[in-house]
N, C-alpha and C positions, 0 to 999 in steps of 0.2 A: 824288433828292430824298427827304429823310426827313420823315415825317409823325408827329407826336406825337399819340397818341389823346387824346380829350377827357378821359377819366378820369385820365390822367397830367398833361396840360397844366393842368387845373383842379383838381388835388389841393390841398386847403387847406394853407396855409403857416403859419397861426396858429390859435389856438383860436377866434377870432372868426369865421373863415371856415368852421368846421365846421358842417354842417347837422344839427340835432337834437342829441341826447345831452347836453342841458343838465345833467342830474343828475350826469354824469361830469365835465363841464368845470368845474362849480362846485367840486367836490371837489379837482380837480387845481389849479385856479387858487388856491384858498385855501391848499393845501399849499405851493405855490411861493412865495406871498407871505409866509407865516409861517415858511418854512424847515423845516417838518416834512414832509420828503419821505421816504417809505418806501424801503427798498432793493429791494423787489420788487413789481411790479404785474402783475396778470393781467387782460387785456382779453378778454372772452368775448362772442360774438354771431355771428349768421349772416353769410354772405358779404357783402362790399361795404357794410358799415355804418360803417366808419371805424376799425377796430381798429388796423391798422398805421399809418394816418395819424396818429391821436392819439398813438401811441407815438413816432413820429418827431418830432412837434411837442414832446412832452415832452422828448425827448433834446436838441432844439435849445434849449429853454428852460433846461435844466440847464447847457448849455455855451456859451451866448451870452456873447460877450466883454464885453457891457455889464453882465453880472451875471445871477444867477438871478432870473427874474421870470416872471409869466404872459404877458408880451408880449415875446417875443424881437425884437430889432431887425430881423432879416432882412437886414442890410447888412454885418455883420462877416464875417470869413473863416470862422468856425465855422458861422454860420447858412447861408451860401451853400454851404459844403461839405456840410452835412447835406441841404440841398435838392437838391444835385446828386448825392447818393449817394456822395461820396468822402471823407467824414469818417472818418479812420482810427480814431478812438476810439468810433465807432458800429459795432459788430460785429453784422451781421445774419446770422442762421442760419435756414435752411429745415429744420426738424426732419423734414419728410417725406422728405428725401434724405440726412439725416445722423442716422440713428436709433441707431447703434451706440454702445456704451460707449467704444470707442477714440476716436471723434469727440468725445465729450463730454470725455474726459480731455485730449485735445489742446487743446480750447477752454479748459478750466479751468486748464491749466498757465500761462497768461499772465495769470490774474486777479490774481496777486500784484504784477505790475508796474504802476507808475503810468501814467496816460494820457500819450500822446505830446505832444499839443498842447491837449487840452481840459481841462476841470475834472473831468469824470467819464468813466470808461470805461463805456459803456452796451452791454449785451448784449441785443439784440432777437431773440428766438427765436419765429419764426412757426410756427403749427400745432404747438404744443408737445406736444399730446396724442399725437403720433405717435412720440415718443421711446420707446425700449424701457425695460423695468423696470430693468435694470442702469444705463442712462443716468440715470434719475431717482435711483437710489441714489447714483450718483457725484456728482450735483448737490446732494443734500440738505445736506450739511455746509457747503459753500460758500454755498448759498442761505440757510442759517440765520445764519451769521456771516461775511458777506462783508467784504472790506476797505472802508474808508470811502469810497474813491474809485470804487466799483463800484455800478452800478445794473442790475437785471435787469428787463426788460420782456417779458412773455409775451403771445402772442396765440393764441387757439384758437376753433374753431367747435364744439368738443365738450368742455366743461369736465368733464363727468361721467367722462371717461376718465382724468382726472388723479388720481394718488394723493392721498389726504387729507393725507398728510404734506407734500406740495407746496402744496396749497391753504391749509393752515394757516399757511404761511410767507409768503403773498402777500396784498396788498390786491386783492380781486377786484371788478372793475367789469363789469357786464352791460350791453352795448350793446343798445338797442332797435331793432326794425325801424322804418324811416322811414315816415311817413304819405304818402298820395298827394299831399297839398298840399305837403309838404316836398320831395318829389322833383320835382314839376312846377315848383314855384317856383325850385328850383336850376337845372333845365334851362332854364327861361325866361331866367334871368339869364345863363347861358352863351350862349344863342342871341342875346341882345341884344348881348353883348360881341363875339360872333363875326360880328355883322351878318348873321344868317341870317333868311330869310323863313320863318316858321312859322305853323301854325294851332294855336289853343289846344286844339281837339279832338284833334289829333294828339299833342300833348304829354301830354294826359290818358290817351290810349290807351297811350302808351309808359310812363307812370307806373304804370298798372295792371299792365302786363306785367312791370315791374321787381320786383313783389312785395316791396316794402320794402327793396330793395337799391339804393343810389345808384350803385354801380359798374355793376350790371346795366343800370340806366336809361341811364347815359351810353354804355355799349357799344351798347345798342339805338339810341340817338340817332345814334351814329356810323354804324351800319348803315343807318338810315333815310335819313340824309343822302346816303350813297353810293347808295342805291336810287333816291332822288328827284332825284339830280343837284343837290345843295345846296338843294333845295326840300323843305319838310316839310309834306305835306298829309295830312289824315286818311285819304283814300282810299288813298294810297300806303302809309301805315303799316299800315292794315287788311289790305291785300293782302300786304304783307311778313310780317306776323305770322300771316297765315292766320285772323285774327279776323273777326268778323261786324259788319256795320253794326248799330248798336244799334236802329235803326228796325225792322229785320227781326226782331230778338228780340222787340220789343214786339208786332209784328204776330202772331208765332207765339203769344205768350201771350194776345193778344186772341182768337184763334181757339180756343184751348183753353178759355178762360173761357166763350166763347159756345157751345162744344160743336159747332162747325161742322167736322165731320169731312171733308166733301168739299173745302172750301176749304183745310183744313189739309194734306191730301194734295197739293193743287195747289201750295201754298206750299213744301212740302218738295221737290217736283219742280223748282220754279223755283229753289230754293236750290241744288239739285244742279248746275245749269248753271254756278255759280260755282266748283265743285270746292273746297269749303271743307274745313278740318280739322274733322271733326264732333266730335271730342273737345273742341276749343276752343269750338265752338258750344254744346255741353252745359255747358261751364264758364260761358259767358256767360249761359245760361238759369238756371243755379243761382245765379249772382251776382245776376241781376235778381230772382229769387225771394227771396233773402236781403234785398235792399233793400226789397222789398214787405213782408216780415215785420217788418222794423225800423220801417217807416212805420206799420204797423198797431199796433205796441206803443208807440212813442215819438213818433210824428208825423214830419212831413216834415223838420223841422229836424235830426233825428238822422241823416239821410243826408248823408254827406260829399260835397259838391260834385258832385252827380249831374246829368249832362246831360239825361237823360230824366225829370227829377223829376216834371213834370206828368203824364206818362203813367203813371208808377209809382204816383203818388197815386191816379189814377183806377182803376188795377187793384186797388190795395189796398182800395178801397171796393167793388169788384165781386166780389171773391173772398173766400171764407171763410178764416179763419186756419188751420183744420184742413186745408183743401185746399192751401194754400200749403206747409204742412209736408210733406204727402204728395207733391206735385209735386217739391219739393226732394229728398226721399228717393229718388224714382224717378230724378231727374236724376243724382245722385251715384252711385247704384247702377249705373245704365246706363253711366255713364262707366267704371266698373271692369269691367263686362261687355263693353265694346266689342270687346275683343280676341277674345272668343268668338263674335262675330257672323260670319255668312258674309262680309259686307263692311261697312265703316263706315256706308254709306248705309242699309243694312237695320237695323243696330243703332240708328242715330239715329231712323229712322222708327218702329221698334217702341217706342222710349222715349217718343215723343210719343203714339203710339197707346195705350200703357199708361196715360199720364196721362189720356187721353181716356176710357179704359174705366173707370178708377177715379173715377167721378163721383158726387157725393152724390145721394141720393134727392131728387127734386123739381127738380134742375137738368137741363139739357139733356144728353141722352145722346150727342150728337154726330152724329145722323142726322136732325136736324130734328124729332124727336118727343120728348115727355117720357120720361124714363127710368123703367121700371117699378120698383116697390118691391123686387121680387126679380128679379135678372137671370135670364133664361131663354134656353135655346138654341131658336132658331126652327126649325120644321119645313120652312120654305122660305126662299129668299134674302130679304134685307131688302127688295128691290124689290117682292116680292109679299106682304109681310106684311099689308097692309091688306085683302086679299081672302081670307086664310086664317086660321083660328083658330090660336093658339099653344098648344103643349103645355108643360106644366110639367115639363120634363125638364132638370134642372140639369146643366150640364157642369162640368168642373174649373175652367175659366175663370170660369164664373158664380159658383162658390163663392168664388173669390178676390175677385170684384167685390163679392159680398155682404159679405165681411169689410171691404173698403174702405169700404162704406157705413157701417159701424159707426164708422169713425174720425171721421166728421163728424156722426153722429147721437148723441143722448144715449144712454148705456148702458141706460137704463130702457126705451127703446122701440126696440130694434133690429129690422130686418126679419126676418120669419120665414123658416125654411128650407122648401123645397118638400117635398112628401110623399114623393117617390121619390129624393131626393137622397142618401140614406144618411147624412145628418148630422142632428144634433139642431137644434132651433130655438134661437136665441141666448138667448131669455129663459129657457130651461131651464138655461143655465149659471149664471144668477144664483141658482137654487135648487141650489147645489152639492151638498149631500148627496143630493138626488134624482138629479142628473146623474151623480154618482159611481157609483151603483149600476148604471148601464148600461155602465160601462167593462169591457173584456175583461181582467180582472185576477184573479189568484188568489194564494194564499199571502201572503207578507210584503208584496208589492206592493199587494195589496188592503187590508192593514192600514194601510199608509202612506196610501192614498187615503182610507180611512175616517176618518183622523185629520187631514185637511186641511180648511181653510176658505178660501173665495174672498175674497181681499183686494181686488184690482183686476183689471180686464179691459180690454184694448185690442185692436184688430184684429191686433196683432203679438205680444202677450204676455199670458199669464195668470200672475198672481202669487198663490201659495198660501201660507197661514200654517199653521204647525205649532206646537203648544204645546211649551214647553221640555222638559216631562217626556217627550215623545215624540220628542225630537231624535235618539235612537239609531236611528230608522227612516230617517233621511236619509242612506243610503249611495248612492254613485254608481250602483250597479247598480239599486237600487229606484227611484231618481229617473229613470233612463233608461227603465225599463220603464213607469213611469207616464206619462212624456212621450210615448212612442210610443202608448200607449193613448189619451191625450187627443187627439193629432194624428189618430188614426184616426177619431175622432168629429167633430173640428172642421176639420182641414186641416193639412197638413204645414208650412205657412208660419208657424205660430204657435209661439212659444217658451213654455216652462213654467219658472217660477222659484219657488224655495222660500225662505221667510224664517221665522225662529224668533221667537216672541213669548212674553211672560209672561202674556198675556191668556187668559181662558177662552173657547174658541171653540165655535161651533155647527158640529159636524161630523156626518158620518153615524154615527160611533160614538156620539157623545153623543146624537144623536136616537134611535138604536136602544136605548140604555140607558134613556132617558126612556120610550120606548114599552114596554120590558120592565117597568119599574117600575109604569107605569100599568096594564098588563095584570095584574100580580101583585096590585095593589091592588083591581082590579075582581074578580079571582077570589076573593080573600079576602072581599070584601064580599058577593059572590054566595053563598059558602058560609055566611057568618055570618047572612045574611038568609033562607036557604032554610028553608021551613016544616018539613021533615022533620028537618033538622039542629037547628033550634031545639027541636023536640019531644024529640029525643034528649038534648039538653043539659038541658032543663028537667025532663023526667020521669025519665030514667035517670041524670042526673048526669054526662053525658058532657062531654068537653073537646075543644075544637078546638085542634089544634096548628098555629099559623100557618106554621111552617117546612115543614110537610108539604104545603102547598097550592102547586101550580104551575099556571100558566095552560096551557090546551090550545092548541097550535099548530094553527091551522086547516089549514095545508098538510100537516103530517104526519098529521093526522087523516084528511084526504081520501085521502092515499096509502094509509093502512091500510085504509080502506073499499074502495078500488079493488082492493087486493090480496086482500081476502076475497071 
């Protein structure tokens, strides 16, 4: 017994059956109706969005015995032969397996001959970007001036790899990823036609897993039907995909927002009994956070057909936008770092605990008590904190949490650093010229630091401005030395970026120059107003030479006194 998979059985036979891609179908239909059909088409897009399908329908429309039109009859011998894959004048080539120049020359040797039974001889080359450079060179001349009875249809997932000489000879159409509603709607139509018992939630879960590809969605539908014995339930699909019940994702986010660390650990342990794919669970959490961020910015109507819309709207009201962004960043970063964890469960648990640790000042810290303004390492376990005083001894983790606090607090009022943390208070960073003097730099690197001004500051990045006239100081070596010095004062997790500006900046060098000028003015004024000097000028006709007056450096004066 032969079984035809759904992706092939329900492949569109006409332009009207194609899901999405209206911008391409309109152009092709108008070209067919007007008779202005180009000799070469390039269809580009990700996998499973309809590149080859549209190319075959175009070939059928060109060779339909009823005439060239946007609606091939589907009944004539040519249409049926194209649908069955046996139309001799439709030459399909897999460029991934026939990349050599000899293969291309063999193919082009027959271009000059007229079609056997059709109106046009159509060359459909799939994954055309896989052809070798000599193959493209062999194709160019024919592609530019083909016989009137030849049409070239190219399909590729990577149009950037095609030579510009080929691109310039083709009409290029970029196919879009399909939306969730388009994929789910098409799968629902197929399930109704196949008389299958399905749940709407299961189709939505399959649609999300398809990631914009209709073919992937139909392949997953085939797999789900085999798994569920012709029954399509959300529970079966979730188990097959290794994905998580959305209610559990919402529960985890609720515990994070509430700062309930004890219940969060219990929920993770309960989750472990299901043996989930923790990478997929992190993906689900990141997706939910993205939905929350969209709701906060554009409202609930901007979220496309979301099952847990009511819960997400509630979470969007309970959590700050800055915290949503931080949680999302932690989720995607932890997803990448999962392979480095001792095991997936530990990696997932630490990701959620990291979200819990980076909690804004004033919100719950996750242990049932308000989070202190500055995270500190306790001298005793948490259970005995209430009976013992805490010491202000900042650990590396505390410094990271302190920087996380800044991401949700206004830059003008960040939490102070502790006295023995070895780091400066954050407010000192805003007085950049004063902060710069404390950096362990010398030579040209110190000159670069002295000519920088703080432009913006976030918990993850410091952006410094340099006047254009000092741009020559921005060498890679000096920037690296200054970045290391800044990270030693603030923390290794922060990036330092440099931008060039035409503005006049307030820098340590400019401040030092102003101080020097003021000291010189004060020195000259002191000399000119000194009674003895005035008497020398008035009585003896003396003259004060301004350029000979220099202010006394108190530090050098003190050093001279101590040496004596």
